[in-house]
C-alpha positions in Angstrom: 0.0 0.0 0.0 1.7 3.2 -1.2 1.8 6.1 1.4 0.7 9.6 0.3 2.0 12.5 2.3 -0.1 15.4 3.4 1.4 19.0 3.3 -0.8 21.4 5.3 -1.8 24.9 4.1 -4.4 25.6 6.8 -2.3 28.4 8.4 -0.9 30.0 5.2 -2.4 29.6 1.8 -5.9 28.7 2.9 -6.5 32.0 4.9 -4.7 33.9 2.1 -7.2 32.4 -0.5 -10.4 32.6 1.6 -9.9 35.2 4.3 -7.7 37.7 2.6 -4.9 36.6 5.0 -6.9 38.0 8.0 -5.9 35.2 10.3 -4.4 36.2 13.7 -1.9 34.4 15.8 -4.5 33.9 18.5 -6.7 32.0 16.0 -3.8 29.6 15.3 -2.1 29.0 18.6 -5.1 27.2 20.4 -4.9 24.3 17.9 -1.1 24.4 17.0 -0.3 21.4 19.2 -3.1 19.4 17.6 -1.9 20.4 14.2 1.6 19.2 15.1 0.2 15.7 16.0 -2.1 15.2 13.0 0.8 13.7 10.9 1.7 16.1 8.2 4.9 15.8 6.2 5.3 19.5 6.8 3.2 22.6 7.5 3.4 25.8 5.5 3.3 28.8 7.8 4.4 31.8 5.7 7.6 33.5 4.7 6.9 36.1 2.1 3.9 37.6 0.4 0.4 38.4 1.6 0.3 36.5 4.9 3.3 38.5 6.2 2.2 41.7 4.6 -1.2 41.6 6.2 0.2 40.6 9.6 2.3 43.8 9.7 0.0 46.3 7.9 -3.4 45.3 9.1 -3.2 43.0 12.1 -0.2 44.8 13.7 1.5 41.4 14.4 5.2 40.8 14.2 5.7 37.8 11.8 8.9 36.8 13.4 7.2 36.6 16.8 4.3 34.7 15.2 6.5 31.9 13.8 8.5 31.8 17.1 5.3 31.2 19.0 4.2 28.5 16.5 7.5 26.8 16.8 7.2 26.6 20.6 4.0 24.5 20.1 4.9 22.7 16.8 7.9 20.6 17.7 7.5 17.4 15.6 6.3 18.7 12.2 8.7 20.7 10.0 7.4 24.1 9.2 7.9 25.7 5.8 8.3 29.1 4.2 8.1 30.2 0.6 10.0 32.8 -1.4 9.0 34.1 -4.8 11.9 34.5 -7.2 14.1 37.5 -6.1 11.4 39.4 -4.3 11.2 40.0 -0.6 7.8 40.5 1.0 6.7 42.9 -1.8 7.2 42.9 -5.5 10.6 44.6 -5.8 13.7 42.8 -6.7 16.1 42.8 -3.8 19.9 42.4 -3.6 21.0 38.8 -3.3 22.6 39.4 0.1 19.3 40.8 1.4 17.5 37.6 0.2 20.1 35.4 1.8 19.7 37.3 5.1 15.9 36.6 5.0 16.7 32.9 4.4 19.3 32.7 7.2 17.0 34.3 9.7 14.1 32.0 8.9 16.2 28.9 9.0 18.7 29.7 11.8 16.7 32.3 13.7 14.1 31.8 16.4 11.6 30.8 13.6 13.4 27.5 13.0 11.7 26.9 9.6 13.2 23.7 8.1 11.6 23.7 4.7 12.1 26.3 2.0 10.1 26.4 -1.2 11.1 28.7 -4.0 9.6 29.4 -7.4 10.1 31.8 -10.2 6.9 32.7 -12.2 8.9 33.1 -15.4 10.7 29.7 -14.8 14.0 31.6 -14.9 16.1 29.1 -13.0 19.0 31.6 -12.7 16.8 33.7 -10.4 16.4 31.0 -7.8 19.4 28.6 -7.9 21.6 30.7 -5.6 18.9 30.9 -2.9 18.1 27.2 -3.1 21.8 26.3 -2.8 22.3 28.7 0.2 19.3 27.3 2.0 20.5 23.7 1.5 23.9 24.7 2.9 22.1 25.9 6.0 20.5 22.5 6.4 17.0 23.3 5.0 14.9 20.8 3.0 14.5 22.6 -0.4 11.6 22.4 -2.8 11.9 23.6 -6.3 8.4 24.8 -7.3 7.4 24.8 -11.0 4.6 27.4 -11.5 2.0 25.9 -13.8 0.6 28.0 -16.6 -1.6 27.5 -19.6 -0.1 28.8 -22.8 1.7 27.8 -26.0 5.1 27.9 -24.2 4.1 26.1 -21.0 4.5 22.6 -22.4 5.4 19.3 -20.7 8.8 19.5 -22.4 9.5 22.9 -20.9 8.6 21.6 -17.4 10.8 18.6 -17.9 13.7 20.9 -18.9 13.2 23.2 -15.9 13.0 20.2 -13.5 16.3 18.8 -14.8 17.9 22.2 -14.3 16.7 22.5 -10.7 18.0 19.1 -9.9 21.4 19.5 -11.6 22.1 23.0 -10.5 20.5 23.3 -7.1 20.3 19.7 -5.8 16.7 20.3 -4.6 15.1 17.9 -2.1 11.8 17.8 -4.0 9.9 19.1 -7.0 6.5 20.7 -6.7 3.8 21.5 -9.3 2.5 24.9 -8.2 -0.9 25.5 -9.7 -1.9 28.7 -8.0 -4.4 29.6 -10.7 -6.3 26.3 -10.4 -5.8 25.7 -14.1 -4.8 22.0 -14.1 -7.3 19.5 -15.5 -7.4 15.7 -15.2 -6.4 15.5 -18.8 -3.3 17.7 -18.4 -2.2 16.1 -15.2 -2.1 12.7 -17.0 0.7 14.0 -19.3 2.5 16.4 -16.9 3.1 14.0 -14.0 4.6 11.1 -16.1 6.8 13.7 -17.9 8.1 15.0 -14.6 8.5 11.6 -13.0 10.6 10.5 -16.0 13.0 13.3 -15.1 13.1 13.5 -11.3 13.3 9.7 -10.6 13.0 9.0 -6.8 12.7 12.6 -5.7 9.3 13.4 -4.1 6.8 15.1 -6.4 4.4 17.5 -4.6 1.1 18.7 -6.1 -0.4 22.0 -5.1 -3.6 23.4 -6.7 -6.7 25.5 -6.0 -10.4 24.8 -6.5 -11.5 27.8 -8.6 -12.8 25.5 -11.3 -13.9 22.7 -9.1 -11.5 20.3 -10.7 -8.6 20.2 -8.2 -9.9 17.2 -6.2 -10.1 15.1 -9.4 -6.6 16.5 -10.5 -5.3 15.2 -7.1 -6.8 11.8 -7.6 -5.3 11.4 -11.1 -1.9 12.8 -9.9 -1.6 10.4 -7.1 -2.5 7.5 -9.4 0.4 8.6 -11.7 3.0 8.9 -9.0 2.5 12.2 -7.0 4.0 11.6 -3.6 2.5 14.5 -1.6 -0.5 16.7 -1.9 -1.2 20.2 -0.5 -4.5 20.4 1.3 -6.2 22.5 4.0 -8.6 21.6 6.8 -12.2 22.5 6.0 -13.8 25.0 6.2 -10.6 26.7 5.3 -10.6 24.8 2.0 -12.4 24.6 -1.4 -13.5 27.9 -3.0 -10.3 29.7 -4.0 -8.4 27.5 -1.6 -7.0 23.9 -1.7 -9.1 20.7 -1.7 -10.5 19.8 1.7 -8.1 17.6 3.7 -10.9 15.5 5.3 -12.4 14.6 1.9 -9.1 14.0 0.2 -7.9 11.7 3.0 -11.1 9.7 3.0 -11.2 9.3 -0.8 -7.5 8.3 -1.2 -7.9 5.7 1.5 -11.0 4.3 -0.4 -8.7 4.2 -3.5 -6.2 2.0 -1.6 -3.6 4.5 -0.5 -2.2 4.9 3.0 -2.6 8.2 4.7 -1.0 8.5 8.2 -3.1 11.3 9.7 -5.1 11.5 13.0 -8.6 12.2 11.8 -9.9 12.9 15.3 -7.5 15.8 15.7 -8.2 17.0 12.2 -11.9 17.2 13.1 -11.2 19.0 16.3 -9.2 21.6 14.4 -12.1 21.9 11.9 -14.5 22.6 14.8 -12.2 25.4 16.0 -12.1 26.9 12.6 -15.9 26.8 12.3 -16.3 28.6 15.6 -13.8 31.3 14.7 -15.4 31.8 11.3 -18.8 32.1 12.9 -17.7 34.6 15.5 -15.7 36.7 13.1 -18.1 36.6 10.2 -15.6 35.0 7.9 -16.6 32.9 4.8 -16.6 29.1 4.8 -15.0 27.5 1.8 -17.5 25.9 -0.5 -17.1 23.8 -3.7 -17.0 26.0 -6.8 -19.0 25.5 -10.0 -17.0 24.9 -13.2 -16.1 28.2 -15.0 -14.8 27.7 -18.6 -13.9 31.4 -18.9 -11.4 31.0 -16.0 -9.1 29.1 -18.4 -9.0 32.1 -20.7 -8.4 35.1 -18.3 -6.6 32.8 -15.7 -6.7 35.5 -13.0 -6.7 34.2 -9.4 -10.0 34.5 -7.6 -8.7 37.0 -5.1 -7.6 39.3 -7.9 -11.1 39.2 -9.4 -12.6 40.0 -6.0 -10.3 43.0 -5.7 -11.2 44.2 -9.2 -15.0 44.0 -8.3 -14.4 46.0 -5.1 -12.2 48.7 -6.7 -14.5 49.1 -9.8 -17.5 49.5 -7.5 -15.7 52.3 -5.6 -15.4 54.3 -8.8 -18.7 53.3 -10.3 -17.3 51.3 -13.2 -18.4 47.7 -12.4 -19.6 47.3 -16.0 -16.0 47.3 -17.2 -15.1 44.1 -15.5 -15.8 41.8 -18.5 -13.7 44.1 -20.8 -10.9 44.1 -18.4 -10.8 40.3 -18.1 -10.8 40.0 -21.9 -8.0 42.6 -22.0 -6.0 40.5 -19.6 -6.1 37.6 -22.1 -4.8 39.9 -24.9 -2.1 41.5 -22.8 -0.8 38.2 -21.6 -0.1 37.0 -25.1 1.5 40.3 -26.1 3.9 40.1 -23.1 5.2 36.6 -23.7 2.6 34.6 -21.7 3.6 35.3 -18.1 1.7 33.1 -15.6 -0.9 35.2 -13.8 0.3 34.7 -10.3 1.9 37.3 -8.0 3.4 39.6 -9.2 2.2 39.2 -12.8 -1.5 38.9 -12.0 -1.3 42.4 -10.5 1.0 43.8 -13.2 -1.2 42.5 -16.1 -4.5 43.3 -14.3 -3.5 46.9 -13.6 -2.4 47.4 -17.2 -5.6 45.9 -18.5 -7.6 48.4 -16.5 -5.6 51.3 -17.9 -5.9 50.0 -21.4 -9.7 49.8 -21.1 -10.3 53.2 -19.5 -7.9 55.2 -21.7 -8.5 56.1 -25.3 -5.6 54.0 -26.6 -4.1 50.8 -25.4 -0.8 51.3 -23.6 -1.3 55.1 -23.7 -0.5 54.9 -20.0 2.1 52.3 -19.0 2.9 51.3 -15.4 6.4 51.2 -14.2 6.0 47.5 -13.4 5.2 46.7 -17.0 8.2 48.6 -18.3 10.5 46.9 -15.8 9.1 43.5 -16.9 9.7 44.0 -20.6 13.2 45.3 -19.8 14.2 42.2 -17.9 13.9 43.2 -14.3 12.0 40.0 -13.5 14.2 37.7 -15.4 14.4 36.1 -18.8 11.0 35.8 -20.6 9.8 32.5 -22.0 8.6 34.1 -25.2 9.3 37.5 -26.7 7.2 40.6 -26.3 5.1 41.7 -29.3 7.4 44.2 -31.1 4.7 46.8 -31.6 3.6 46.6 -28.0 7.2 46.7 -26.9 7.7 50.0 -28.7 4.6 51.6 -27.1 5.8 50.4 -23.6 9.3 51.8 -24.1 7.9 55.1 -25.5 5.1 55.7 -23.0 6.7 54.2 -19.9 8.8 56.2 -17.4 12.1 57.4 -19.1 13.8 56.9 -15.7 13.6 53.1 -16.1 16.5 51.6 -18.0 17.3 48.1 -19.0 18.1 45.8 -16.1 21.8 45.1 -15.5 22.4 42.5 -12.8 26.1 43.3 -12.8 25.4 46.7 -11.4 23.6 45.4 -8.4 25.0 46.8 -5.1 25.0 44.7 -1.8 22.2 45.7 0.5 23.1 44.3 4.0 26.0 46.6 4.9 24.0 49.7 4.2 21.0 48.3 6.0 23.0 47.5 9.2 24.6 51.0 9.0 21.2 52.6 8.7 19.8 50.7 11.7 22.8 50.0 14.0 21.0 49.1 17.2 18.5 46.5 16.3 18.3 42.8 15.2 18.6 41.7 11.6 15.0 40.5 11.8 13.7 44.0 12.6 16.1 45.5 10.0 14.6 43.3 7.3 11.1 44.4 8.2 12.2 48.1 8.0 13.9 47.4 4.7 10.6 46.2 3.3 8.2 48.7 4.8 8.6 52.4 4.4 7.3 55.1 6.7 5.9 54.2 10.1 4.4 50.8 9.4 6.9 48.8 11.4 6.8 51.4 14.2 3.0 51.2 14.2 3.1 47.4 14.4 5.6 47.5 17.3 3.6 50.2 19.1 0.5 47.9 19.1 2.3 45.9 21.8 2.4 42.2 22.4 0.1 40.2 20.2 -2.9 38.3 21.5 -2.0 34.6 22.0 -5.4 33.4 23.4 -8.5 33.4 21.3 -11.6 34.3 23.3 -15.0 32.9 22.1 -17.9 35.0 23.1 -20.8 33.4 25.1 -24.1 32.9 23.2 -25.6 35.8 25.2 -22.8 38.2 24.1 -23.2 37.1 20.5 -27.0 37.7 20.7 -26.5 41.1 22.2 -23.9 42.0 19.6 -26.2 40.9 16.8 -29.1 42.9 18.3 -26.9 46.0 18.5 -26.1 45.6 14.8 -29.7 45.9 13.8 -30.5 49.7 14.0 -34.2 49.4 12.9 -35.2 47.1 15.7 -37.6 49.0 18.0 -38.1 46.5 20.8 -36.3 43.5 22.4 -38.3 41.2 24.6 -36.5 38.2 26.3 -38.1 35.9 28.9 -36.8 32.8 30.6 -38.7 31.4 33.6 -39.0 34.3 36.0 -36.4 36.5 34.2 -37.9 39.0 31.8 -36.0 41.7 29.9 -38.0 44.3 27.9 -36.0 46.9 26.0 -37.6 49.7 24.0 -36.0 52.4 22.0 
């Protein structure tokens, strides 16, 4: 009986996909020890991107302290962090030594994160090999993630070539198929997995997808049949929708199919109950299975990006332009050499699509990010940019942006330490990434909450009544107790 490993996304990608990353440390800590004992191969807890960004900007929580508190309670299961290409928390390209300092602090610092996953959305392996090698030197388990895209250039042969390169140049511990857009289908996985298995041999193959089209559970079933060793799932109700397949359902189905899954289902259900209670009290959505959407395979924008578009267009009274913007995304993507629409390219293409729709001429206004992209700031493109479009971008984009020259890159750590002489490298890195008072505001908020407090049914009732301004009278009676409130 072949064993299939479970990689958990309940604390990282699931809340990012379903709760806009609004998950607090106090929501996680009460079940952290239970999560540690469920039996995951490893747990993803963050590293870069939205989950850290929201913690600092909106929740006023120190991400270093969050992972330290999790590590105190999670002692058996390796915890993982992810890095995107040569970015830090945001979209900007950072000096290599800054990236190495991020890695060193995550692996050797109080966080104690033992697994590092790294991907480059352009599949430019030059961008990620140095960081993968450095993390491995520090003793980390390294995962080379291949971002999945749907285009004429994202062929099985291309993915085989990139997997070979990751193994030969970075000696990665595992290969991962990263389908952030939920674009994989059962038909495509039947060719992609055998192609990769023929290249990677005995290395573990991870499969990560999202449920935007409703196909991800079937994709997982087919992938496992063909040799996938580990699947990324989340504990419902932080699953389905824009998130990963529900762990409880995947475990049950794969066992029925004859595979061994070494997880403690009782603990899994207890964590699920906790998530349900948190979601109910906080008014957060529960992940639900999605209907099949054929147009998703054309525009390929992540669900969160579409939600943001709807909100932003509503603010300016232009919701009617959403269909045109989605179609414009399809057109731009082909013109720019078929970038995969995951961060940062979902945002880059989506913003340019909006500008192309609302202005008189396409590319009349060009964002700095688009010009940097075509000039090589993000790495080597898999396909050339349309020559006519390239001319417009060069002409209409900021003249201050010149072609990227990696040889001119200056080290960043010495200047950072000189600028902030009396603080830890961990705080220095946060200040490097966040301008203004954002780090000060986060620190001024004081120690983060570590205990989540559920309200009593009475408190919830009173809170609900207070939120109903049109209610004129409340009458409550139980036995001899009577409460009669009138406005």
